[in-house]
C-alpha positions as protocol buffer text, in pm:
chain_id: "A"
residue {
  index: 1
  type: MET
  ca { x: 409 y: 1448 z: -1105 }
}
residue {
  index: 2
  type: ARG
  ca { x: 319 y: 1205 z: -740 }
}
residue {
  index: 3
  type: PRO
  ca { x: 115 y: 1409 z: -477 }
}
residue {
  index: 4
  type: ARG
  ca { x: 333 y: 1507 z: -228 }
}
residue {
  index: 5
  type: ASN
  ca { x: 297 y: 1668 z: 166 }
}
residue {
  index: 6
  type: ARG
  ca { x: 355 y: 1963 z: 273 }
}
residue {
  index: 7
  type: THR
  ca { x: 719 y: 1874 z: 323 }
}
residue {
  index: 8
  type: GLY
  ca { x: 725 y: 1786 z: -33 }
}
residue {
  index: 9
  type: GLU
  ca { x: 754 y: 1395 z: 48 }
}
residue {
  index: 10
  type: SER
  ca { x: 506 y: 1169 z: -180 }
}
residue {
  index: 11
  type: PHE
  ca { x: 326 y: 861 z: -38 }
}
residue {
  index: 12
  type: TYR
  ca { x: 531 y: 552 z: -297 }
}
residue {
  index: 13
  type: ALA
  ca { x: 818 y: 554 z: -469 }
}
residue {
  index: 14
  type: TRP
  ca { x: 973 y: 365 z: -789 }
}
residue {
  index: 15
  type: GLU
  ca { x: 1357 y: 227 z: -735 }
}
residue {
  index: 16
  type: GLY
  ca { x: 1388 y: 40 z: -1129 }
}
residue {
  index: 17
  type: ASP
  ca { x: 1069 y: -138 z: -1130 }
}
residue {
  index: 18
  type: THR
  ca { x: 1005 y: -236 z: -790 }
}
residue {
  index: 19
  type: LEU
  ca { x: 714 y: -23 z: -662 }
}
residue {
  index: 20
  type: ILE
  ca { x: 755 y: 139 z: -264 }
}
residue {
  index: 21
  type: VAL
  ca { x: 437 y: 237 z: -80 }
}
residue {
  index: 22
  type: ASN
  ca { x: 396 y: 333 z: 248 }
}
residue {
  index: 23
  type: ILE
  ca { x: 106 y: 200 z: 451 }
}
residue {
  index: 24
  type: LEU
  ca { x: -119 y: 311 z: 700 }
}
residue {
  index: 25
  type: GLY
  ca { x: -322 y: -2 z: 754 }
}
residue {
  index: 26
  type: LYS
  ca { x: -690 y: 7 z: 934 }
}
residue {
  index: 27
  type: PRO
  ca { x: -766 y: -315 z: 993 }
}
residue {
  index: 28
  type: GLY
  ca { x: -1059 y: -435 z: 1114 }
}
residue {
  index: 29
  type: SER
  ca { x: -1273 y: -301 z: 865 }
}
residue {
  index: 30
  type: PRO
  ca { x: -1635 y: -349 z: 797 }
}
residue {
  index: 31
  type: ARG
  ca { x: -1452 y: -388 z: 431 }
}
residue {
  index: 32
  type: ASP
  ca { x: -1136 y: -405 z: 232 }
}
residue {
  index: 33
  type: ALA
  ca { x: -1030 y: -80 z: 54 }
}
residue {
  index: 34
  type: ILE
  ca { x: -803 y: 105 z: -88 }
}
residue {
  index: 35
  type: GLY
  ca { x: -811 y: 451 z: 77 }
}
residue {
  index: 36
  type: LYS
  ca { x: -670 y: 790 z: -17 }
}
residue {
  index: 37
  type: PRO
  ca { x: -275 y: 936 z: 88 }
}
residue {
  index: 38
  type: HIS
  ca { x: -245 y: 1056 z: 351 }
}
residue {
  index: 39
  type: GLY
  ca { x: 77 y: 1238 z: 416 }
}
residue {
  index: 40
  type: THR
  ca { x: 346 y: 1014 z: 291 }
}
residue {
  index: 41
  type: GLN
  ca { x: 61 y: 716 z: 331 }
}
residue {
  index: 42
  type: LEU
  ca { x: -176 y: 542 z: 176 }
}
residue {
  index: 43
  type: ARG
  ca { x: -457 y: 439 z: 393 }
}
residue {
  index: 44
  type: VAL
  ca { x: -588 y: 51 z: 306 }
}
residue {
  index: 45
  type: SER
  ca { x: -885 y: -46 z: 485 }
}
residue {
  index: 46
  type: VAL
  ca { x: -854 y: -393 z: 561 }
}
residue {
  index: 47
  type: THR
  ca { x: -1125 y: -659 z: 680 }
}
residue {
  index: 48
  type: ALA
  ca { x: -932 y: -896 z: 884 }
}
residue {
  index: 49
  type: ALA
  ca { x: -863 y: -896 z: 1286 }
}
residue {
  index: 50
  type: PRO
  ca { x: -495 y: -703 z: 1401 }
}
residue {
  index: 51
  type: VAL
  ca { x: -362 y: -1052 z: 1578 }
}
residue {
  index: 52
  type: GLY
  ca { x: 7 y: -1179 z: 1468 }
}
residue {
  index: 53
  type: GLY
  ca { x: 26 y: -976 z: 1168 }
}
residue {
  index: 54
  type: ARG
  ca { x: -273 y: -1110 z: 995 }
}
residue {
  index: 55
  type: ALA
  ca { x: -441 y: -833 z: 877 }
}
residue {
  index: 56
  type: THR
  ca { x: -105 y: -772 z: 708 }
}
residue {
  index: 57
  type: ASP
  ca { x: -108 y: -1125 z: 588 }
}
residue {
  index: 58
  type: HIS
  ca { x: -464 y: -1015 z: 442 }
}
residue {
  index: 59
  type: MET
  ca { x: -345 y: -679 z: 313 }
}
residue {
  index: 60
  type: LEU
  ca { x: -122 y: -837 z: 121 }
}
residue {
  index: 61
  type: ARG
  ca { x: -388 y: -1072 z: -29 }
}
residue {
  index: 62
  type: PHE
  ca { x: -655 y: -794 z: -117 }
}
residue {
  index: 63
  type: LEU
  ca { x: -292 y: -612 z: -265 }
}
residue {
  index: 64
  type: ALA
  ca { x: -199 y: -802 z: -501 }
}
residue {
  index: 65
  type: PRO
  ca { x: -439 y: -872 z: -799 }
}
residue {
  index: 66
  type: LEU
  ca { x: -499 y: -497 z: -785 }
}
residue {
  index: 67
  type: PHE
  ca { x: -149 y: -442 z: -828 }
}
residue {
  index: 68
  type: GLY
  ca { x: -120 y: -754 z: -1086 }
}
residue {
  index: 69
  type: VAL
  ca { x: 76 y: -952 z: -902 }
}
residue {
  index: 70
  type: PRO
  ca { x: 189 y: -1268 z: -728 }
}
residue {
  index: 71
  type: VAL
  ca { x: 142 y: -1218 z: -303 }
}
residue {
  index: 72
  type: HIS
  ca { x: 516 y: -1348 z: -276 }
}
residue {
  index: 73
  type: ARG
  ca { x: 556 y: -1007 z: -549 }
}
residue {
  index: 74
  type: ILE
  ca { x: 497 y: -753 z: -262 }
}
residue {
  index: 75
  type: GLU
  ca { x: 725 y: -761 z: 10 }
}
residue {
  index: 76
  type: VAL
  ca { x: 673 y: -629 z: 479 }
}
residue {
  index: 77
  type: VAL
  ca { x: 1009 y: -376 z: 438 }
}
residue {
  index: 78
  type: PHE
  ca { x: 857 y: -271 z: 803 }
}
residue {
  index: 79
  type: GLY
  ca { x: 529 y: -278 z: 1070 }
}
residue {
  index: 80
  type: GLN
  ca { x: 380 y: -677 z: 962 }
}
residue {
  index: 81
  type: GLU
  ca { x: 263 y: -610 z: 1327 }
}
residue {
  index: 82
  type: GLN
  ca { x: 202 y: -201 z: 1363 }
}
residue {
  index: 83
  type: VAL
  ca { x: -80 y: -47 z: 1180 }
}
residue {
  index: 84
  type: HIS
  ca { x: 221 y: 185 z: 971 }
}
residue {
  index: 85
  type: LYS
  ca { x: 416 y: -21 z: 711 }
}
residue {
  index: 86
  type: GLN
  ca { x: 640 y: -11 z: 380 }
}
residue {
  index: 87
  type: LEU
  ca { x: 596 y: -211 z: 87 }
}
residue {
  index: 88
  type: ARG
  ca { x: 819 y: -313 z: -219 }
}
residue {
  index: 89
  type: ILE
  ca { x: 575 y: -388 z: -457 }
}
residue {
  index: 90
  type: HIS
  ca { x: 829 y: -604 z: -732 }
}
residue {
  index: 91
  type: GLN
  ca { x: 702 y: -532 z: -1085 }
}
residue {
  index: 92
  type: PRO
  ca { x: 387 y: -473 z: -1097 }
}
residue {
  index: 93
  type: THR
  ca { x: 148 y: -456 z: -1446 }
}
residue {
  index: 94
  type: ARG
  ca { x: -152 y: -258 z: -1312 }
}
residue {
  index: 95
  type: LEU
  ca { x: -134 y: 92 z: -1112 }
}
residue {
  index: 96
  type: PRO
  ca { x: -446 y: 130 z: -869 }
}
residue {
  index: 97
  type: ALA
  ca { x: -641 y: 456 z: -940 }
}
residue {
  index: 98
  type: VAL
  ca { x: -521 y: 632 z: -668 }
}
residue {
  index: 99
  type: PHE
  ca { x: -151 y: 536 z: -817 }
}
residue {
  index: 100
  type: ARG
  ca { x: -278 y: 732 z: -1118 }
}
residue {
  index: 101
  type: SER
  ca { x: -409 y: 992 z: -1061 }
}
residue {
  index: 102
  type: ALA
  ca { x: -142 y: 1095 z: -847 }
}
residue {
  index: 103
  type: GLU
  ca { x: 40 y: 1062 z: -1189 }
}
residue {
  index: 104
  type: GLU
  ca { x: -178 y: 1286 z: -1377 }
}
residue {
  index: 105
  type: LEU
  ca { x: -156 y: 1566 z: -1119 }
}
């Protein structure tokens, strides 16, 4: 079972072997980090500045090894230049701890 907010929605879903994740980005942070879920979004902080989509590009490079995929297997569905975004991670080979603990709930 996935963690759910008050409306019963989760920050992620599976579509076959593709993981769909809703992100609340925080560019210009002191360090790159995955935070806790915030409603239907997962907080992800990155050190890159929010200029021309560079923070999102940096986020993809940060997240790729955590999911065990090359960067090209992460697709930005929407939000390339916004803090609210959705990612599709094709065939992840591992999951960060926040996903594993979410499955245990």
